[in-house]
N, CA, C and O atoms as a GROMACS GRO file, in nm:
protein
  628
    1MET      N    1  -0.105   1.214   0.381
    1MET     CA    2  -0.056   1.078   0.398
    1MET      C    3  -0.174   0.989   0.434
    1MET      O    4  -0.259   1.026   0.514
    2LYS      N    5  -0.177   0.873   0.374
    2LYS     CA    6  -0.279   0.772   0.404
    2LYS      C    7  -0.215   0.662   0.488
    2LYS      O    8  -0.100   0.624   0.464
    3ILE      N    9  -0.291   0.611   0.585
    3ILE     CA   10  -0.244   0.498   0.665
    3ILE      C   11  -0.339   0.382   0.646
    3ILE      O   12  -0.461   0.398   0.654
    4THR      N   13  -0.282   0.266   0.620
    4THR     CA   14  -0.359   0.142   0.608
    4THR      C   15  -0.310   0.045   0.713
    4THR      O   16  -0.189   0.031   0.736
    5LEU      N   17  -0.403  -0.023   0.777
    5LEU     CA   18  -0.371  -0.136   0.864
    5LEU      C   19  -0.403  -0.260   0.782
    5LEU      O   20  -0.520  -0.289   0.754
    6LEU      N   21  -0.300  -0.334   0.745
    6LEU     CA   22  -0.314  -0.455   0.664
    6LEU      C   23  -0.305  -0.576   0.756
    6LEU      O   24  -0.207  -0.592   0.828
    7VAL      N   25  -0.408  -0.659   0.753
    7VAL     CA   26  -0.414  -0.774   0.844
    7VAL      C   27  -0.442  -0.901   0.767
    7VAL      O   28  -0.507  -0.900   0.662
    8ILE      N   29  -0.393  -1.012   0.820
    8ILE     CA   30  -0.420  -1.142   0.759
    8ILE      C   31  -0.535  -1.206   0.836
    8ILE      O   32  -0.530  -1.220   0.958
    9GLY      N   33  -0.637  -1.246   0.763
    9GLY     CA   34  -0.753  -1.309   0.823
    9GLY      C   35  -0.861  -1.208   0.857
    9GLY      O   36  -0.834  -1.089   0.874
   10LYS      N   37  -0.981  -1.256   0.866
   10LYS     CA   38  -1.096  -1.170   0.896
   10LYS      C   39  -1.127  -1.177   1.044
   10LYS      O   40  -1.094  -1.273   1.112
   11SER      N   41  -1.192  -1.072   1.092
   11SER     CA   42  -1.236  -1.070   1.231
   11SER      C   43  -1.386  -1.099   1.235
   11SER      O   44  -1.463  -1.036   1.163
   12ASP      N   45  -1.425  -1.193   1.320
   12ASP     CA   46  -1.567  -1.223   1.335
   12ASP      C   47  -1.617  -1.191   1.476
   12ASP      O   48  -1.725  -1.232   1.515
   13ILE      N   49  -1.536  -1.116   1.551
   13ILE     CA   50  -1.571  -1.079   1.688
   13ILE      C   51  -1.641  -0.943   1.685
   13ILE      O   52  -1.583  -0.844   1.642
   14THR      N   53  -1.765  -0.940   1.730
   14THR     CA   54  -1.848  -0.821   1.719
   14THR      C   55  -1.786  -0.698   1.784
   14THR      O   56  -1.782  -0.592   1.723
   15PHE      N   57  -1.738  -0.710   1.908
   15PHE     CA   58  -1.687  -0.591   1.975
   15PHE      C   59  -1.560  -0.538   1.907
   15PHE      O   60  -1.533  -0.419   1.914
   16ILE      N   61  -1.485  -0.624   1.844
   16ILE     CA   62  -1.366  -0.577   1.771
   16ILE      C   63  -1.409  -0.501   1.646
   16ILE      O   64  -1.354  -0.395   1.616
   17LYS      N   65  -1.505  -0.555   1.573
   17LYS     CA   66  -1.555  -0.486   1.454
   17LYS      C   67  -1.612  -0.349   1.490
   17LYS      O   68  -1.585  -0.250   1.422
   18GLU      N   69  -1.689  -0.344   1.598
   18GLU     CA   70  -1.749  -0.217   1.640
   18GLU      C   71  -1.642  -0.118   1.684
   18GLU      O   72  -1.649   0.001   1.650
   19GLY      N   73  -1.542  -0.165   1.759
   19GLY     CA   74  -1.433  -0.078   1.801
   19GLY      C   75  -1.353  -0.026   1.682
   19GLY      O   76  -1.318   0.092   1.677
   20LEU      N   77  -1.324  -0.114   1.586
   20LEU     CA   78  -1.250  -0.071   1.468
   20LEU      C   79  -1.329   0.030   1.387
   20LEU      O   80  -1.272   0.126   1.335
   21ASP      N   81  -1.459   0.010   1.375
   21ASP     CA   82  -1.543   0.106   1.304
   21ASP      C   83  -1.538   0.242   1.373
   21ASP      O   84  -1.528   0.346   1.307
   22SER      N   85  -1.546   0.240   1.505
   22SER     CA   86  -1.543   0.365   1.582
   22SER      C   87  -1.410   0.439   1.564
   22SER      O   88  -1.409   0.558   1.535
   23PHE      N   89  -1.299   0.368   1.581
   23PHE     CA   90  -1.169   0.434   1.567
   23PHE      C   91  -1.141   0.473   1.422
   23PHE      O   92  -1.074   0.573   1.397
   24SER      N   93  -1.190   0.397   1.326
   24SER     CA   94  -1.172   0.434   1.185
   24SER      C   95  -1.241   0.566   1.156
   24SER      O   96  -1.184   0.653   1.089
   25ARG      N   97  -1.363   0.583   1.205
   25ARG     CA   98  -1.434   0.710   1.185
   25ARG      C   99  -1.357   0.825   1.249
   25ARG      O  100  -1.343   0.932   1.189
   26ARG      N  101  -1.309   0.804   1.370
   26ARG     CA  102  -1.234   0.908   1.440
   26ARG      C  103  -1.104   0.942   1.367
   26ARG      O  104  -1.068   1.059   1.354
   27LEU      N  105  -1.033   0.840   1.321
   27LEU     CA  106  -0.906   0.862   1.253
   27LEU      C  107  -0.922   0.936   1.122
   27LEU      O  108  -0.836   1.017   1.084
   28ASN      N  109  -1.031   0.909   1.052
   28ASN     CA  110  -1.052   0.975   0.923
   28ASN      C  111  -1.072   1.125   0.937
   28ASN      O  112  -1.070   1.198   0.838
   29HIS      N  113  -1.091   1.173   1.059
   29HIS     CA  114  -1.095   1.317   1.087
   29HIS      C  115  -0.956   1.378   1.066
   29HIS      O  116  -0.943   1.495   1.030
   30TYR      N  117  -0.851   1.298   1.089
   30TYR     CA  118  -0.712   1.346   1.082
   30TYR      C  119  -0.644   1.314   0.951
   30TYR      O  120  -0.570   1.396   0.897
   31LEU      N  121  -0.669   1.196   0.898
   31LEU     CA  122  -0.604   1.151   0.775
   31LEU      C  123  -0.680   1.031   0.721
   31LEU      O  124  -0.755   0.966   0.794
   32PRO      N  125  -0.662   1.002   0.593
   32PRO     CA  126  -0.728   0.883   0.538
   32PRO      C  127  -0.674   0.757   0.606
   32PRO      O  128  -0.553   0.736   0.614
   33PHE      N  129  -0.765   0.674   0.655
   33PHE     CA  130  -0.729   0.550   0.724
   33PHE      C  131  -0.822   0.439   0.677
   33PHE      O  132  -0.943   0.458   0.664
   34GLU      N  133  -0.762   0.323   0.651
   34GLU     CA  134  -0.844   0.207   0.616
   34GLU      C  135  -0.784   0.081   0.675
   34GLU      O  136  -0.665   0.074   0.704
   35ILE      N  137  -0.869  -0.018   0.692
   35ILE     CA  138  -0.826  -0.150   0.735
   35ILE      C  139  -0.849  -0.243   0.617
   35ILE      O  140  -0.959  -0.250   0.562
   36LYS      N  141  -0.745  -0.313   0.580
   36LYS     CA  142  -0.751  -0.403   0.464
   36LYS      C  143  -0.724  -0.544   0.513
   36LYS      O  144  -0.617  -0.572   0.570
   37GLU      N  145  -0.817  -0.633   0.492
   37GLU     CA  146  -0.802  -0.773   0.534
   37GLU      C  147  -0.762  -0.859   0.415
   37GLU      O  148  -0.822  -0.851   0.308
   38ILE      N  149  -0.662  -0.942   0.437
   38ILE     CA  150  -0.620  -1.041   0.337
   38ILE      C  151  -0.672  -1.176   0.385
   38ILE      O  152  -0.659  -1.210   0.503
   39ALA      N  153  -0.730  -1.252   0.297
   39ALA     CA  154  -0.780  -1.385   0.335
   39ALA      C  155  -0.665  -1.470   0.387
   39ALA      O  156  -0.555  -1.470   0.332
   40ALA      N  157  -0.694  -1.543   0.493
   40ALA     CA  158  -0.594  -1.634   0.552
   40ALA      C  159  -0.559  -1.743   0.452
   40ALA      O  160  -0.638  -1.777   0.364
   41ILE      N  161  -0.441  -1.798   0.467
   41ILE     CA  162  -0.393  -1.904   0.378
   41ILE      C  163  -0.474  -2.031   0.400
   41ILE      O  164  -0.496  -2.074   0.514
   42LYS      N  165  -0.516  -2.090   0.291
   42LYS     CA  166  -0.590  -2.217   0.300
   42LYS      C  167  -0.491  -2.333   0.301
   42LYS      O  168  -0.379  -2.320   0.251
   43SER      N  169  -0.532  -2.442   0.357
   43SER     CA  170  -0.452  -2.565   0.368
   43SER      C  171  -0.316  -2.542   0.433
   43SER      O  172  -0.216  -2.602   0.394
   44LYS      N  173  -0.314  -2.453   0.532
   44LYS     CA  174  -0.187  -2.424   0.597
   44LYS      C  175  -0.137  -2.539   0.684
   44LYS      O  176  -0.020  -2.542   0.722
   45GLY      N  177  -0.225  -2.634   0.714
   45GLY     CA  178  -0.183  -2.750   0.793
   45GLY      C  179  -0.081  -2.836   0.720
   45GLY      O  180  -0.008  -2.913   0.782
   46LYS      N  181  -0.076  -2.822   0.589
   46LYS     CA  182   0.018  -2.900   0.508
   46LYS      C  183   0.152  -2.828   0.489
   46LYS      O  184   0.244  -2.882   0.428
   47MET      N  185   0.162  -2.706   0.543
   47MET     CA  186   0.285  -2.626   0.526
   47MET      C  187   0.363  -2.619   0.656
   47MET      O  188   0.307  -2.624   0.766
   48SER      N  189   0.493  -2.608   0.641
   48SER     CA  190   0.576  -2.582   0.758
   48SER      C  191   0.555  -2.436   0.799
   48SER      O  192   0.497  -2.358   0.724
   49THR      N  193   0.602  -2.401   0.917
   49THR     CA  194   0.592  -2.263   0.964
   49THR      C  195   0.664  -2.169   0.868
   49THR      O  196   0.612  -2.063   0.833
   50ALA      N  197   0.783  -2.208   0.824
   50ALA     CA  198   0.860  -2.125   0.731
   50ALA      C  199   0.786  -2.106   0.598
   50ALA      O  200   0.784  -1.997   0.543
   51GLN      N  201   0.724  -2.214   0.548
   51GLN     CA  202   0.649  -2.204   0.423
   51GLN      C  203   0.528  -2.112   0.440
   51GLN      O  204   0.496  -2.034   0.350
   52GLN      N  205   0.461  -2.122   0.554
   52GLN     CA  206   0.344  -2.039   0.579
   52GLN      C  207   0.384  -1.891   0.584
   52GLN      O  208   0.317  -1.806   0.526
   53LYS      N  209   0.493  -1.861   0.654
   53LYS     CA  210   0.539  -1.722   0.663
   53LYS      C  211   0.581  -1.669   0.525
   53LYS      O  212   0.556  -1.553   0.493
   54GLN      N  213   0.643  -1.755   0.445
   54GLN     CA  214   0.682  -1.714   0.310
   54GLN      C  215   0.559  -1.686   0.224
   54GLN      O  216   0.556  -1.589   0.149
   55LYS      N  217   0.458  -1.770   0.234
   55LYS     CA  218   0.334  -1.752   0.158
   55LYS      C  219   0.263  -1.623   0.203
   55LYS      O  220   0.210  -1.549   0.120
   56GLU      N  221   0.262  -1.597   0.333
   56GLU     CA  222   0.202  -1.474   0.384
   56GLU      C  223   0.277  -1.352   0.333
   56GLU      O  224   0.216  -1.250   0.301
   57ARG      N  225   0.410  -1.360   0.324
   57ARG     CA  226   0.490  -1.252   0.268
   57ARG      C  227   0.448  -1.223   0.125
   57ARG      O  228   0.432  -1.107   0.086
   58GLU      N  229   0.431  -1.329   0.047
   58GLU     CA  230   0.388  -1.312  -0.092
   58GLU      C  231   0.252  -1.243  -0.099
   58GLU      O  232   0.231  -1.155  -0.182
   59LEU      N  233   0.160  -1.283  -0.011
   59LEU     CA  234   0.026  -1.221  -0.008
   59LEU      C  235   0.036  -1.073   0.030
   59LEU      O  236  -0.029  -0.988  -0.031
   60ILE      N  237   0.117  -1.043   0.130
   60ILE     CA  238   0.134  -0.905   0.175
   60ILE      C  239   0.190  -0.819   0.062
   60ILE      O  240   0.140  -0.710   0.036
   61LEU      N  241   0.293  -0.869  -0.005
   61LEU     CA  242   0.354  -0.792  -0.114
   61LEU      C  243   0.260  -0.776  -0.232
   61LEU      O  244   0.268  -0.677  -0.305
   62ARG      N  245   0.172  -0.872  -0.251
   62ARG     CA  246   0.073  -0.862  -0.358
   62ARG      C  247  -0.031  -0.753  -0.328
   62ARG      O  248  -0.090  -0.696  -0.420
   63HIS      N  249  -0.052  -0.725  -0.199
   63HIS     CA  250  -0.152  -0.626  -0.158
   63HIS      C  251  -0.092  -0.491  -0.121
   63HIS      O  252  -0.160  -0.406  -0.064
   64THR      N  253   0.035  -0.472  -0.152
   64THR     CA  254   0.101  -0.344  -0.129
   64THR      C  255   0.174  -0.302  -0.256
   64THR      O  256   0.197  -0.384  -0.345
   65ASP      N  257   0.208  -0.176  -0.262
   65ASP     CA  258   0.285  -0.124  -0.376
   65ASP      C  259   0.431  -0.106  -0.334
   65ASP      O  260   0.459  -0.084  -0.216
   66PRO      N  261   0.523  -0.115  -0.429
   66PRO     CA  262   0.664  -0.095  -0.395
   66PRO      C  263   0.693   0.041  -0.330
   66PRO      O  264   0.789   0.055  -0.255
   67SER      N  265   0.609   0.141  -0.360
   67SER     CA  266   0.630   0.274  -0.303
   67SER      C  267   0.574   0.289  -0.161
   67SER      O  268   0.598   0.389  -0.095
   68ASP      N  269   0.498   0.189  -0.114
   68ASP     CA  270   0.441   0.195   0.021
   68ASP      C  271   0.551   0.186   0.126
   68ASP      O  272   0.651   0.116   0.107
   69HIS      N  273   0.532   0.256   0.235
   69HIS     CA  274   0.623   0.254   0.350
   69HIS      C  275   0.569   0.148   0.446
   69HIS      O  276   0.469   0.172   0.514
   70LEU      N  277   0.633   0.032   0.452
   70LEU     CA  278   0.583  -0.081   0.530
   70LEU      C  279   0.640  -0.080   0.671
   70LEU      O  280   0.761  -0.071   0.691
   71ILE      N  281   0.550  -0.090   0.769
   71ILE     CA  282   0.589  -0.098   0.910
   71ILE      C  283   0.521  -0.222   0.968
   71ILE      O  284   0.399  -0.232   0.969
   72LEU      N  285   0.603  -0.315   1.015
   72LEU     CA  286   0.550  -0.440   1.068
   72LEU      C  287   0.522  -0.426   1.217
   72LEU      O  288   0.605  -0.374   1.292
   73LEU      N  289   0.406  -0.471   1.260
   73LEU     CA  290   0.373  -0.478   1.402
   73LEU      C  291   0.420  -0.614   1.450
   73LEU      O  292   0.357  -0.716   1.423
   74ASP      N  293   0.532  -0.614   1.522
   74ASP     CA  294   0.601  -0.736   1.557
   74ASP      C  295   0.647  -0.728   1.702
   74ASP      O  296   0.700  -0.626   1.744
   75GLU      N  297   0.627  -0.834   1.778
   75GLU     CA  298   0.662  -0.832   1.920
   75GLU      C  299   0.811  -0.806   1.944
   75GLU      O  300   0.849  -0.765   2.054
   76LYS      N  301   0.894  -0.830   1.844
   76LYS     CA  302   1.038  -0.806   1.859
   76LYS      C  303   1.080  -0.669   1.805
   76LYS      O  304   1.198  -0.637   1.798
   77GLY      N  305   0.981  -0.588   1.767
   77GLY     CA  306   1.009  -0.455   1.717
   77GLY      C  307   1.040  -0.357   1.828
   77GLY      O  308   1.046  -0.394   1.945
   78LYS      N  309   1.059  -0.233   1.792
   78LYS     CA  310   1.088  -0.127   1.889
   78LYS      C  311   0.959  -0.090   1.962
   78LYS      O  312   0.855  -0.066   1.900
   79ALA      N  313   0.968  -0.087   2.094
   79ALA     CA  314   0.853  -0.051   2.177
   79ALA      C  315   0.856   0.099   2.205
   79ALA      O  316   0.962   0.157   2.229
   80TYR      N  317   0.739   0.160   2.203
   80TYR     CA  318   0.726   0.303   2.228
   80TYR      C  319   0.621   0.327   2.336
   80TYR      O  320   0.527   0.248   2.350
   81SER      N  321   0.638   0.435   2.411
   81SER     CA  322   0.526   0.485   2.492
   81SER      C  323   0.430   0.550   2.394
   81SER      O  324   0.463   0.567   2.276
   82SER      N  325   0.313   0.586   2.439
   82SER     CA  326   0.217   0.650   2.349
   82SER      C  327   0.270   0.783   2.295
   82SER      O  328   0.253   0.813   2.177
   83VAL      N  329   0.335   0.861   2.380
   83VAL     CA  330   0.391   0.988   2.338
   83VAL      C  331   0.506   0.965   2.239
   83VAL      O  332   0.518   1.036   2.139
   84ALA      N  333   0.590   0.868   2.267
   84ALA     CA  334   0.702   0.838   2.177
   84ALA      C  335   0.651   0.783   2.043
   84ALA      O  336   0.709   0.812   1.938
   85PHE      N  337   0.542   0.705   2.045
   85PHE     CA  338   0.484   0.656   1.920
   85PHE      C  339   0.430   0.774   1.839
   85PHE      O  340   0.445   0.777   1.717
   86ALA      N  341   0.368   0.870   1.905
   86ALA     CA  342   0.320   0.989   1.836
   86ALA      C  343   0.436   1.062   1.770
   86ALA      O  344   0.424   1.110   1.657
   87SER      N  345   0.548   1.072   1.840
   87SER     CA  346   0.667   1.136   1.785
   87SER      C  347   0.722   1.057   1.666
   87SER      O  348   0.759   1.116   1.564
   88PHE      N  349   0.725   0.925   1.678
   88PHE     CA  350   0.767   0.838   1.568
   88PHE      C  351   0.676   0.862   1.447
   88PHE      O  352   0.724   0.877   1.334
   89LEU      N  353   0.547   0.866   1.470
   89LEU     CA  354   0.451   0.888   1.363
   89LEU      C  355   0.470   1.025   1.298
   89LEU      O  356   0.461   1.039   1.176
   90GLN      N  357   0.496   1.127   1.380
   90GLN     CA  358   0.522   1.260   1.326
   90GLN      C  359   0.645   1.258   1.236
   90GLN      O  360   0.645   1.322   1.130
   91GLY      N  361   0.748   1.185   1.276
   91GLY     CA  362   0.867   1.172   1.193
   91GLY      C  363   0.837   1.106   1.059
   91GLY      O  364   0.890   1.146   0.956
   92VAL      N  365   0.751   1.005   1.061
   92VAL     CA  366   0.709   0.938   0.937
   92VAL      C  367   0.631   1.037   0.851
   92VAL      O  368   0.653   1.045   0.730
   93MET      N  369   0.541   1.111   0.913
   93MET     CA  370   0.459   1.207   0.839
   93MET      C  371   0.545   1.318   0.778
   93MET      O  372   0.518   1.365   0.668
   94ASN      N  373   0.649   1.360   0.850
   94ASN     CA  374   0.736   1.467   0.802
   94ASN      C  375   0.816   1.428   0.678
   94ASN      O  376   0.869   1.514   0.608
   95ARG      N  377   0.826   1.299   0.652
   95ARG     CA  378   0.902   1.252   0.536
   95ARG      C  379   0.826   1.271   0.405
   95ARG      O  380   0.881   1.249   0.298
   96GLY      N  381   0.700   1.311   0.414
   96GLY     CA  382   0.621   1.336   0.294
   96GLY      C  383   0.578   1.210   0.221
   96GLY      O  384   0.555   1.212   0.100
   97LEU      N  385   0.566   1.102   0.295
   97LEU     CA  386   0.524   0.975   0.234
   97LEU      C  387   0.376   0.981   0.198
   97LEU      O  388   0.297   1.045   0.267
   98LYS      N  389   0.340   0.913   0.090
   98LYS     CA  390   0.200   0.912   0.048
   98LYS      C  391   0.120   0.804   0.117
   98LYS      O  392   0.003   0.824   0.150
   99HIS      N  393   0.183   0.688   0.140
   99HIS     CA  394   0.108   0.574   0.194
   99HIS      C  395   0.195   0.495   0.292
   99HIS      O  396   0.301   0.444   0.256
  100VAL      N  397   0.148   0.485   0.416
  100VAL     CA  398   0.215   0.406   0.517
  100VAL      C  399   0.125   0.288   0.550
  100VAL      O  400   0.006   0.305   0.577
  101VAL      N  401   0.182   0.169   0.548
  101VAL     CA  402   0.106   0.047   0.573
  101VAL      C  403   0.163  -0.022   0.696
  101VAL      O  404   0.277  -0.068   0.696
  102PHE      N  405   0.081  -0.028   0.802
  102PHE     CA  406   0.115  -0.103   0.922
  102PHE      C  407   0.058  -0.243   0.900
  102PHE      O  408  -0.056  -0.257   0.857
  103ILE      N  409   0.137  -0.346   0.930
  103ILE     CA  410   0.098  -0.483   0.896
  103ILE      C  411   0.097  -0.572   1.019
  103ILE      O  412   0.192  -0.575   1.097
  104VAL      N  413  -0.014  -0.645   1.035
  104VAL     CA  414  -0.026  -0.750   1.136
  104VAL      C  415  -0.010  -0.882   1.062
  104VAL      O  416  -0.087  -0.912   0.971
  105GLY      N  417   0.089  -0.960   1.099
  105GLY     CA  418   0.115  -1.086   1.031
  105GLY      C  419   0.026  -1.198   1.079
  105GLY      O  420  -0.069  -1.178   1.154
  106GLY      N  421   0.058  -1.316   1.034
  106GLY     CA  422  -0.015  -1.435   1.072
  106GLY      C  423   0.028  -1.486   1.209
  106GLY      O  424   0.106  -1.419   1.277
  107PRO      N  425  -0.020  -1.600   1.249
  107PRO     CA  426   0.006  -1.651   1.384
  107PRO      C  427   0.152  -1.684   1.415
  107PRO      O  428   0.189  -1.693   1.532
  108PHE      N  429   0.235  -1.701   1.314
  108PHE     CA  430   0.376  -1.734   1.337
  108PHE      C  431   0.469  -1.617   1.314
  108PHE      O  432   0.591  -1.633   1.316
  109GLY      N  433   0.413  -1.499   1.293
  109GLY     CA  434   0.496  -1.382   1.272
  109GLY      C  435   0.532  -1.363   1.126
  109GLY      O  436   0.466  -1.415   1.036
  110PHE      N  437   0.638  -1.289   1.104
  110PHE     CA  438   0.677  -1.250   0.969
  110PHE      C  439   0.797  -1.328   0.918
  110PHE      O  440   0.884  -1.370   0.995
  111ASP      N  441   0.800  -1.346   0.788
  111ASP     CA  442   0.913  -1.404   0.718
  111ASP      C  443   1.034  -1.312   0.734
  111ASP      O  444   1.020  -1.189   0.732
  112HIS      N  445   1.152  -1.370   0.750
  112HIS     CA  446   1.275  -1.292   0.769
  112HIS      C  447   1.296  -1.192   0.655
  112HIS      O  448   1.339  -1.079   0.679
  113ALA      N  449   1.268  -1.233   0.533
  113ALA     CA  450   1.288  -1.144   0.419
  113ALA      C  451   1.198  -1.022   0.427
  113ALA      O  452   1.240  -0.912   0.391
  114LEU      N  453   1.074  -1.039   0.473
  114LEU     CA  454   0.984  -0.925   0.486
  114LEU      C  455   1.033  -0.830   0.595
  114LEU      O  456   1.021  -0.708   0.581
  115LYS      N  457   1.087  -0.885   0.702
  115LYS     CA  458   1.143  -0.799   0.807
  115LYS      C  459   1.257  -0.714   0.752
  115LYS      O  460   1.273  -0.599   0.790
  116GLN      N  461   1.336  -0.772   0.662
  116GLN     CA  462   1.447  -0.698   0.601
  116GLN      C  463   1.396  -0.589   0.506
  116GLN      O  464   1.459  -0.484   0.493
  117GLU      N  465   1.284  -0.615   0.440
  117GLU     CA  466   1.229  -0.521   0.343
  117GLU      C  467   1.151  -0.407   0.408
  117GLU      O  468   1.136  -0.300   0.348
  118ALA      N  469   1.102  -0.427   0.529
  118ALA     CA  470   1.019  -0.328   0.596
  118ALA      C  471   1.102  -0.208   0.640
  118ALA      O  472   1.222  -0.219   0.665
  119ALA      N  473   1.036  -0.093   0.649
  119ALA     CA  474   1.101   0.029   0.694
  119ALA      C  475   1.125   0.027   0.844
  119ALA      O  476   1.221   0.085   0.893
  120ALA      N  477   1.036  -0.041   0.918
  120ALA     CA  478   1.048  -0.045   1.064
  120ALA      C  479   0.968  -0.161   1.120
  120ALA      O  480   0.874  -0.210   1.057
  121LEU      N  481   1.008  -0.204   1.239
  121LEU     CA  482   0.932  -0.302   1.317
  121LEU      C  483   0.892  -0.233   1.447
  121LEU      O  484   0.976  -0.177   1.517
  122VAL      N  485   0.764  -0.236   1.478
  122VAL     CA  486   0.711  -0.171   1.596
  122VAL      C  487   0.642  -0.274   1.683
  122VAL      O  488   0.562  -0.354   1.634
  123SER      N  489   0.673  -0.272   1.811
  123SER     CA  490   0.607  -0.360   1.908
  123SER      C  491   0.505  -0.279   1.986
  123SER      O  492   0.537  -0.171   2.036
  124LEU      N  493   0.384  -0.329   1.995
  124LEU     CA  494   0.282  -0.262   2.075
  124LEU      C  495   0.287  -0.306   2.221
  124LEU      O  496   0.229  -0.241   2.308
  125SER      N  497   0.356  -0.416   2.247
  125SER     CA  498   0.369  -0.466   2.384
  125SER      C  499   0.462  -0.586   2.383
  125SER      O  500   0.471  -0.656   2.283
  126PRO      N  501   0.531  -0.612   2.495
  126PRO     CA  502   0.607  -0.736   2.503
  126PRO      C  503   0.515  -0.857   2.522
  126PRO      O  504   0.558  -0.971   2.508
  127MET      N  505   0.390  -0.831   2.556
  127MET     CA  506   0.292  -0.940   2.570
  127MET      C  507   0.245  -0.984   2.432
  127MET      O  508   0.258  -0.910   2.334
  128THR      N  509   0.191  -1.104   2.424
  128THR     CA  510   0.132  -1.154   2.300
  128THR      C  511  -0.018  -1.135   2.306
  128THR      O  512  -0.082  -1.171   2.404
  129PHE      N  513  -0.075  -1.077   2.200
  129PHE     CA  514  -0.219  -1.059   2.188
  129PHE      C  515  -0.270  -1.138   2.069
  129PHE      O  516  -0.193  -1.170   1.978
  130SER      N  517  -0.398  -1.168   2.069
  130SER     CA  518  -0.456  -1.237   1.953
  130SER      C  519  -0.448  -1.143   1.833
  130SER      O  520  -0.444  -1.021   1.847
  131HIS      N  521  -0.445  -1.203   1.714
  131HIS     CA  522  -0.439  -1.124   1.592
  131HIS      C  523  -0.567  -1.044   1.572
  131HIS      O  524  -0.569  -0.947   1.496
  132GLN      N  525  -0.674  -1.083   1.640
  132GLN     CA  526  -0.799  -1.007   1.635
  132GLN      C  527  -0.785  -0.881   1.721
  132GLN      O  528  -0.815  -0.770   1.676
  133LEU      N  529  -0.741  -0.900   1.844
  133LEU     CA  530  -0.735  -0.792   1.941
  133LEU      C  531  -0.630  -0.687   1.906
  133LEU      O  532  -0.650  -0.568   1.932
  134ILE      N  533  -0.519  -0.727   1.847
  134ILE     CA  534  -0.412  -0.633   1.816
  134ILE      C  535  -0.460  -0.526   1.718
  134ILE      O  536  -0.408  -0.414   1.718
  135ARG      N  537  -0.557  -0.560   1.635
  135ARG     CA  538  -0.613  -0.462   1.540
  135ARG      C  539  -0.674  -0.344   1.616
  135ARG      O  540  -0.650  -0.228   1.584
  136LEU      N  541  -0.752  -0.378   1.718
  136LEU     CA  542  -0.820  -0.275   1.797
  136LEU      C  543  -0.719  -0.196   1.880
  136LEU      O  544  -0.730  -0.074   1.892
  137ILE      N  545  -0.621  -0.265   1.936
  137ILE     CA  546  -0.518  -0.197   2.016
  137ILE      C  547  -0.441  -0.099   1.927
  137ILE      O  548  -0.415   0.014   1.968
  138PHE      N  549  -0.404  -0.142   1.807
  138PHE     CA  550  -0.332  -0.053   1.717
  138PHE      C  551  -0.417   0.068   1.679
  138PHE      O  552  -0.369   0.181   1.683
  139ALA      N  553  -0.542   0.045   1.642
  139ALA     CA  554  -0.629   0.156   1.601
  139ALA      C  555  -0.643   0.259   1.713
  139ALA      O  556  -0.643   0.380   1.689
  140GLU      N  557  -0.656   0.209   1.836
  140GLU     CA  558  -0.667   0.302   1.949
  140GLU      C  559  -0.538   0.380   1.968
  140GLU      O  560  -0.542   0.501   1.991
  141GLN      N  561  -0.424   0.314   1.958
  141GLN     CA  562  -0.295   0.382   1.975
  141GLN      C  563  -0.268   0.482   1.862
  141GLN      O  564  -0.209   0.587   1.884
  142LEU      N  565  -0.312   0.449   1.742
  142LEU     CA  566  -0.296   0.542   1.631
  142LEU      C  567  -0.384   0.666   1.655
  142LEU      O  568  -0.341   0.779   1.633
  143TYR      N  569  -0.506   0.644   1.700
  143TYR     CA  570  -0.595   0.756   1.733
  143TYR      C  571  -0.534   0.839   1.846
  143TYR      O  572  -0.533   0.962   1.839
  144ARG      N  573  -0.485   0.773   1.948
  144ARG     CA  574  -0.422   0.843   2.061
  144ARG      C  575  -0.305   0.929   2.010
  144ARG      O  576  -0.290   1.044   2.050
  145ALA      N  577  -0.223   0.872   1.921
  145ALA     CA  578  -0.110   0.947   1.866
  145ALA      C  579  -0.157   1.071   1.791
  145ALA      O  580  -0.096   1.177   1.802
  146MET      N  581  -0.265   1.058   1.716
  146MET     CA  582  -0.316   1.173   1.641
  146MET      C  583  -0.367   1.281   1.735
  146MET      O  584  -0.349   1.400   1.707
  147THR      N  585  -0.430   1.242   1.845
  147THR     CA  586  -0.478   1.344   1.940
  147THR      C  587  -0.360   1.409   2.012
  147THR      O  588  -0.365   1.528   2.041
  148ILE      N  589  -0.256   1.333   2.041
  148ILE     CA  590  -0.136   1.390   2.102
  148ILE      C  591  -0.074   1.493   2.008
  148ILE      O  592  -0.039   1.603   2.050
  149LEU      N  593  -0.060   1.457   1.881
  149LEU     CA  594   0.002   1.547   1.784
  149LEU      C  595  -0.080   1.673   1.761
  149LEU      O  596  -0.027   1.777   1.722
  150ASN      N  597  -0.210   1.664   1.786
  150ASN     CA  598  -0.298   1.779   1.766
  150ASN      C  599  -0.334   1.848   1.898
  150ASN      O  600  -0.425   1.932   1.902
  151ASN      N  601  -0.262   1.812   2.005
  151ASN     CA  602  -0.284   1.874   2.136
  151ASN      C  603  -0.430   1.868   2.181
  151ASN      O  604  -0.484   1.965   2.234
  152GLU      N  605  -0.492   1.754   2.159
  152GLU     CA  606  -0.632   1.736   2.198
  152GLU      C  607  -0.641   1.653   2.324
  152GLU      O  608  -0.554   1.569   2.349
  153PRO      N  609  -0.743   1.675   2.404
  153PRO     CA  610  -0.754   1.609   2.536
  153PRO      C  611  -0.808   1.466   2.531
  153PRO      O  612  -0.924   1.441   2.563
  154TYR      N  613  -0.724   1.374   2.491
  154TYR     CA  614  -0.760   1.232   2.496
  154TYR      C  615  -0.658   1.160   2.583
  154TYR      O  616  -0.694   1.079   2.669
  155HIS      N  617  -0.532   1.189   2.559
  155HIS     CA  618  -0.422   1.126   2.632
  155HIS      C  619  -0.392   1.206   2.758
  155HIS      O  620  -0.388   1.329   2.754
  156ASN      N  621  -0.373   1.138   2.868
  156ASN     CA  622  -0.337   1.203   2.994
  156ASN      C  623  -0.194   1.166   3.031
  156ASN      O  624  -0.154   1.050   3.022
  157GLU      N  625  -0.118   1.264   3.071
  157GLU     CA  626   0.020   1.241   3.116
  157GLU      C  627   0.026   1.258   3.265
  157GLU      O  628   0.133   1.243   3.324
   0.00000   0.00000   0.00000
């Protein structure tokens, strides 16, 4: 199974890039992992919030395949402990899926239609994080889940 983290917009923060590179290398020990950035929408100041979310949905669907298993990282999604997220991930892996895509949306969240089309909504925290920082938080939690599933000494209970 391959996992992709699909994000809108580029990151220009050095420590985030370095952290993502580090966790990407670690994750590739367990399974193919990549981070895919979609260019942010131009002239979004002329669009309503609903129009912007709809346009982002179109971009996301253009960068995914219909066979991809889409999981949205959304503050209103289901929250997991690290161990429970590892269990959730194991359940996804057991389904024999070829490609799972975790998606970080734009600043206004996801279009309602995309939420309906997604396989799941996952919340990493009830707090709000920048779209830059959530990338690093997700990569770390995904790595933590992989070490939990492989009984490796990274996570402490």
